[in-house]
C-alpha positions in Angstrom: -55.6 86.6 0.0 -52.9 85.0 -1.8 -50.6 82.7 0.3 -46.8 83.7 0.5 -43.9 81.7 0.4 -41.9 80.9 3.4 -38.8 82.5 2.1 -41.0 85.8 1.4 -42.2 86.1 5.2 -40.6 88.8 7.5 -39.1 87.5 10.7 -42.3 88.6 12.6 -44.7 87.2 10.6 -42.5 83.9 10.8 -43.0 83.9 14.5 -46.7 84.6 14.1 -47.1 81.6 11.7 -45.0 79.1 13.8 -47.4 80.1 16.6 -50.4 79.5 14.5 -49.0 75.8 13.2 -48.1 75.0 16.5 -51.7 75.4 17.8 -52.6 73.6 14.8 -50.6 70.6 15.7 -51.9 70.3 19.1 -55.8 70.4 17.6 -54.4 67.8 14.9 -53.0 65.2 17.7 -56.3 65.6 19.5 -58.0 64.7 16.2 -56.4 61.7 15.5 -56.5 60.7 19.5 -60.3 60.7 19.0 -60.0 58.8 15.5 -57.4 56.1 17.1 -60.2 55.4 20.0 -62.9 55.3 17.7 -60.7 52.8 15.6 -60.0 50.7 18.6 -63.9 50.8 19.7 -64.7 50.0 16.4 -62.5 46.8 16.4 -64.0 45.7 19.6 -67.5 46.3 18.7 -68.3 46.0 15.2 -65.6 44.0 13.7 -66.2 45.8 10.3 -64.1 47.3 7.6 -64.6 50.9 9.2 -61.9 50.3 11.6 -59.5 50.3 8.5 -60.9 53.2 6.9 -60.6 55.4 10.5 -57.0 54.2 10.6 -56.3 54.8 7.0 -58.1 58.5 7.7 -55.6 58.9 10.9 -52.5 57.8 8.4 -53.7 60.4 6.0 -53.8 63.3 8.5 -50.9 63.0 9.9 -49.0 62.5 6.8 -50.7 65.9 5.5 -49.7 67.8 8.7 -46.5 66.1 9.4 -43.6 68.7 9.0 -45.2 72.1 8.8 -43.3 73.5 11.8 -39.9 71.6 11.3 -40.3 73.7 7.7 -40.8 77.2 9.7 -38.2 76.4 12.0 -35.5 75.8 9.4 -36.4 79.0 7.6 -35.8 80.9 11.1 -32.7 79.1 12.0 -31.1 79.4 8.5 -31.9 83.3 8.8 -30.3 83.2 12.2 -27.1 81.9 10.6 -26.8 84.4 8.1 
């Protein structure tokens, strides 16, 4: 299935995509919380380099998923203005 650009989606498809991305955001936040907990445990119990690797993974996951919901809400708001 070919991925469409956000500007090519219909209003209903945008609403569905927004719901899907909001659910993904909750899952990613839970994953990040788990990883931060693992990093804290690693820092207090092992004192190794793993702590920094885990925190780097948290940063990478957070950076990759930021802005997805805002992108769609901005498109929906732009269409409402027109």
